[in-house]
C-alpha positions as CSV (number, residue, x, y, z in Angstrom):
1,M,0.0,0.0,0.0
2,S,2.8,2.4,0.7
3,T,4.4,1.8,-2.7
4,R,1.1,2.7,-4.3
5,K,0.8,5.9,-2.2
6,Y,4.3,7.0,-3.2
7,R,3.6,6.2,-6.9
8,S,0.5,8.4,-6.8
9,M,2.4,11.2,-5.3
10,L,5.2,10.8,-7.8
11,V,2.7,10.9,-10.7
12,I,1.1,14.1,-9.2
13,I,4.6,15.7,-8.9
14,V,5.6,14.8,-12.5
15,I,2.3,16.1,-13.8
16,G,2.8,19.3,-11.9
17,F,6.3,19.8,-13.4
18,L,5.0,19.1,-16.9
19,L,2.1,21.6,-16.5
20,T,4.5,24.2,-15.1
21,S,7.0,23.7,-17.9
22,C,4.2,24.2,-20.4
23,L,3.0,27.4,-18.8
24,L,6.4,29.0,-18.1
25,P,7.2,29.9,-21.8
26,G,4.1,32.0,-22.0
27,M,4.6,33.6,-18.7
28,I,8.2,34.6,-19.1
29,P,9.0,37.0,-22.0
30,L,11.9,35.3,-23.8
31,S,12.2,37.8,-26.7
32,G,13.8,41.2,-26.8
33,E,10.4,42.9,-27.0
34,P,10.4,46.2,-25.1
35,T,8.6,46.3,-21.8
36,T,8.0,50.1,-22.1
37,P,6.0,51.2,-25.1
38,M,8.1,52.8,-27.8
39,P,7.3,56.3,-29.1
40,V,6.1,56.6,-32.7
41,M,9.1,56.8,-35.0
42,E,8.5,58.6,-38.3
43,K,9.2,56.4,-41.4
44,N,8.5,59.0,-44.1
45,T,11.7,61.1,-44.8
46,D,9.7,63.9,-46.4
47,K,7.7,64.3,-43.2
48,V,10.9,64.3,-41.1
49,I,12.3,67.1,-43.4
50,E,9.0,69.0,-43.1
51,V,9.1,68.9,-39.3
52,L,12.8,69.8,-39.1
53,N,12.3,72.8,-41.5
54,G,9.2,73.9,-39.6
55,G,11.2,74.0,-36.3
56,D,8.3,72.6,-34.1
57,Y,10.4,69.9,-32.4
58,N,13.1,69.4,-29.8
59,R,16.5,68.0,-30.4
60,L,17.4,65.4,-27.7
61,D,20.9,66.8,-27.1
62,V,19.5,70.3,-26.5
63,L,17.2,69.0,-23.8
64,A,20.1,67.5,-21.9
65,S,21.1,69.1,-18.6
66,E,24.8,68.3,-19.3
67,Q,26.9,70.4,-21.7
68,Y,30.2,69.1,-23.0
69,T,33.1,71.0,-24.4
70,E,34.5,70.5,-27.9
71,E,37.5,68.8,-26.3
72,D,35.1,66.3,-24.6
73,T,33.4,65.5,-27.9
74,S,36.6,65.3,-30.0
75,K,37.9,62.0,-28.6
76,P,36.6,58.5,-28.3
77,G,34.6,57.6,-25.2
78,T,31.2,57.8,-23.6
79,L,29.3,61.0,-22.9
80,V,26.2,60.6,-20.7
81,F,23.3,63.0,-21.0
82,T,20.3,63.3,-18.7
83,V,17.1,64.4,-20.4
84,R,13.6,65.3,-19.2
85,I,10.8,65.4,-21.7
86,T,7.7,67.3,-20.4
87,D,5.8,68.4,-23.6
88,D,4.3,66.7,-26.7
89,K,6.7,68.2,-29.3
90,P,8.4,65.6,-31.5
91,I,11.9,64.7,-30.4
92,Y,14.8,64.5,-32.9
93,F,17.5,62.0,-31.9
94,N,20.6,62.1,-34.1
95,F,24.3,61.8,-34.7
96,G,25.7,64.4,-37.1
97,W,29.1,65.0,-38.6
98,C,30.3,68.1,-40.4
99,T,33.3,68.8,-42.5
100,T,34.7,71.7,-44.5
101,T,34.0,70.2,-47.9
102,E,31.7,67.6,-49.5
103,E,34.8,65.6,-50.7
104,I,36.1,65.4,-47.1
105,L,32.6,64.4,-45.8
106,N,32.5,61.5,-48.3
107,Q,36.1,60.4,-47.4
108,N,35.3,60.5,-43.7
109,F,32.2,58.3,-44.1
110,Q,34.3,55.7,-45.8
111,H,35.7,55.2,-42.3
112,I,32.7,56.0,-40.0
113,S,29.8,53.8,-39.1
114,V,26.8,55.0,-37.1
115,K,24.3,53.0,-35.1
116,L,21.4,54.4,-33.1
117,Y,19.8,52.4,-30.2
118,F,16.5,52.6,-28.3
119,N,16.5,50.7,-25.0
120,G,19.3,48.5,-26.2
121,N,17.7,47.6,-29.5
122,E,19.4,48.9,-32.7
123,L,17.1,51.0,-34.8
124,G,16.7,50.1,-38.5
125,S,16.9,52.0,-41.7
126,D,13.1,52.2,-41.8
127,V,13.2,54.9,-39.1
128,I,16.7,56.3,-39.3
129,H,16.9,59.1,-41.9
130,P,20.3,60.0,-43.4
131,L,20.2,63.6,-44.4
132,T,22.9,65.8,-46.0
133,L,22.9,69.6,-45.4
134,T,25.0,72.7,-45.6
135,R,25.0,74.9,-42.5
136,A,25.0,78.7,-42.6
137,D,28.7,78.7,-41.7
138,G,29.5,76.7,-44.8
139,L,30.2,73.3,-43.2
140,V,28.8,70.3,-45.1
141,C,27.1,67.8,-42.8
142,F,25.7,64.3,-42.8
143,D,23.1,63.5,-40.2
144,Y,21.6,60.2,-39.1
145,G,18.3,61.0,-37.2
146,V,15.1,59.6,-35.9
147,L,12.0,61.7,-35.3
148,M,9.9,60.4,-32.4
149,S,6.5,61.5,-31.0
150,E,3.7,60.2,-28.8
151,W,6.0,59.2,-25.9
152,V,4.5,57.4,-22.9
153,A,5.7,58.5,-19.5
154,G,8.6,56.4,-18.3
155,E,12.4,55.8,-18.4
156,Y,14.3,55.2,-21.7
157,E,17.9,54.8,-22.8
158,L,19.0,56.0,-26.2
159,E,22.5,55.7,-27.6
160,A,24.2,57.0,-30.7
161,I,27.5,55.2,-31.4
162,A,29.8,56.4,-34.2
163,T,32.7,54.1,-34.8
164,F,35.8,55.7,-36.4
165,E,37.7,52.9,-38.0
166,E,40.8,55.0,-38.4
167,K,42.1,58.5,-37.6
168,I,40.2,61.1,-39.7
169,N,40.3,64.8,-40.3
170,D,37.2,66.9,-40.9
171,G,39.1,69.8,-42.5
172,L,39.6,71.5,-39.2
173,A,41.0,68.9,-36.8
174,D,42.1,65.3,-36.4
175,Y,39.9,62.7,-34.6
176,A,41.3,59.4,-33.2
177,A,40.0,56.0,-34.2
178,G,37.5,54.5,-31.7
179,D,33.9,54.6,-30.5
180,Y,32.2,57.9,-29.9
181,V,29.3,57.0,-27.7
182,Y,26.5,59.4,-26.7
183,Q,24.2,57.9,-24.1
184,Y,20.9,59.6,-23.3
185,N,19.0,58.7,-20.1
186,V,15.5,60.0,-20.8
187,T,12.7,60.5,-18.4
188,V,9.3,61.4,-19.9
189,E,6.9,63.2,-17.6
190,K,3.6,64.3,-19.0
């Protein structure tokens, strides 16, 4: 009788383990899906240009409480920014690079790769818009940017990483090879 009792308990335990193992995959998120809702990221380049030309947006770096010097930004390393978003204006998150001539700009980008990340996930070419422009001071620039709107209150981490494969010169100064990382710790309060 005691063998039968132990056998019943063993069957119940095994069934419990089997049921638990079937339920766990649905209960534990195994994918890299974000737990915080992502803002809307504009996919239409013409719309991005329209908003940027209209000026009714905020640049992420301008909202940061930290201000770094040209010396800080001219060498590889990580710069951390703290940003609070409190209004509903679209946010422009970007990495831009300027040179004195278009020829130098094209030469530089043969040795520079840029990646943008949102909460650890690399953003794709469907939302990153590469734009070329000439500033009022005559510098020629290449800009990788994402226009985001409809943020949900919460905490976010955005990163722009520009990897310089070798030493380059923008027509004004030399820049060492390495990773130039711009990390934004964003708090949205609406």
